[in-house]
Residue, then its C-alpha position, 0 to 999 in steps of 0.5 A: m550713640s556716644d559715650t558719656q562726656q566729662t563736663s565743666n571744671q567741677f569735681h566731686l568725691q568718688s562714691g564708694l570710698h572709705l576715707l579716714p582723716q588723720g589730722d588736717d594733712e593726711i587721709f587714709v583711703r580704701a575702696g570698701s572692706r574687700a579692696a585689694f589695696s589701700k593708700v595714704i594721701r599726705d599733703e607734704q606742704g602742710r597747708h592744713l587743707l586736705t581733709h577740709v577739701v575732701q569733706s567739702s566736696i561730697k557734692p559737685t563744686d569748683v576750685e573758686s567756690l571751694a576756696a571761698r568757702l575755706n577762706t584760702s587761695n585758689d592756687d592752694v586748693q587747685a594743687i590739692v584738687n589736682r592731686l586728689l583727681d590723680e589719686g582717684v579720690f575726686v572725679r569729674p561729673m559726667q554729662q549723661r546722654e539722654l536715652h529713650v527707652l521703649l518698655i514692652s512689658d506685662g506684670r510686676i517686673g514691667s511695673a517695677l522696671y518702669t518706676t525705676l527707669e522713670a527715676m533715672n537721670a536722662t532716661v525717657v520711657s515709653r511703655l507698651n503692653a506685651s499684648s500689643d500688636l506687632e504693628e503698634i510695636e513696630a511703629a514705636m521702635p524707630d524713635v527710641g535708643l533701646v527696647v526692653v522686653s520685660t515679662d513675668m514669664l518666658r514669652p517665646r513668640l513675643n521675644n522672637d517677634v521683637n528680635t525680628l523687628s530689631y534687625e529690620i529697624g536697627v534698635p538694640v533690645l534687652y530681654v528680661y523675664a522671670d523663669g519660675p523662681d529665677v530671673q534672666v537678664g539678657p541677652l542684650v542684642y545690638p543688631g548686626e553686631t552681636a548674637c541675636y535672640a535666636c542665637f541664644e534660643v538655639q544655645d539655650e535649647g541645646a543646654r537643656h537636660l530634657r530638651d524634648e520636654f522643654l520644647v513641648f513646654k515652650d510650644d505650649l507657652a506660645r500656643t495657649g497664652f498662659s500668664s503668670d505673676t512674679a512675686p513682688h520681691i523677685a520683680a523688684m530684683a529683676a527690675a534692679w538688674a535690668a536698670l543696671c544694664v540700661a544705665d550701662v547702655q546709656a553710659h557706653e557705646v556698647s554695654r558690657l552685657a552685650e552677648r551675655v546672659v545673667r541668670i539669678e537663681t533665687q532659691r540657691f542664692e546664686v548668680a551665673s553669667h553666660r556668653v552667647l555666641q553668634m551662630p554661623r547660620c542663624p536664620q535671623c541675624s546671618r542675613h544681616r552680616p557681611d558675606l563671610q569668605h570661608t569654605f565652611l561658613 
C-alpha cells in the first residue's frame, strides 16, 4: 500500500478556510474561528485578479481554463496560483488509491458503516455477517486491503479469531464496537508491525477496577452468544468514527490510529484516546516478530 499521490496540474481551494475578500487584490485568510493565526494575502502587482481567481477555484480547475474564464493571460493567473499554492490556500487534487474493505459486522453499526463506506471514493466493500464461520472469513481475507470488525457489542471470541487470521494472512484489522452507551474504535492492527488485539485485551483487563467481574462477564459473552442492538444515533456516530479511520488507512501507509484506541463516552460527552503497547511475550503476535536479542525479552 502506498500513500496518495498528487495528480495533474489542477488545483482547488483548500476546504475549511474562511476567506474574506478585501477588494480585488487582497484576501483575509483564517482556518476557522479557533485558528492559531490568520494572514492577509495581497497582490502587490495590482492585477485585480486575486479575489476572482479564488472565487473561481472552488472545484478543481487548471490555469488555462481559469485564464479563459477570467479573460486574462495565463502568466498572470499562473503567478497568482503559485502564490496561493505556497500559502496553502490552494491544494492539488489527490489521486486516492482503491481500498478493498471486508466488513465483518452485525446490527446497526455494521449497517451504518456499510452505507458510509459505500459512499466513499475509491472504496470497495465486501460484507460478511459476524456469525459467519471462520473458514468463510479466512477465504475472503486474502483479497482485501483492510478488515473491519464492526459489532453492536463486545465480541471477544470473534475479535480474537480475526486477530489470529490477520497474522496468518497479513491483513490489517480495525475493530469497532459499542460497549453499553459508549463506542470504541480501535485498535487498528498492522500484523507484525503494531500491537495486536490480544495485546490490547491484556492491557484493557489490567486497567479494570473490578477485573474478576469483568472476566466473568466476558466469558459469559463468549459462551452464551447474547446479542444487543445499538441505538440508531450511537450507531451512526460509531460508523462515522470508523469511516474516518478507514479514510486515513486509505490515505497513508500507516494510519494515525495505529496502536491507539479511541473511546467515545456518550453519557459524559467525552472522547478519550489511549495508546496500546506491544506486550513482550504476547502469545499471539510475539511469534511473528524477529528474535529480540535481550536477556529479559
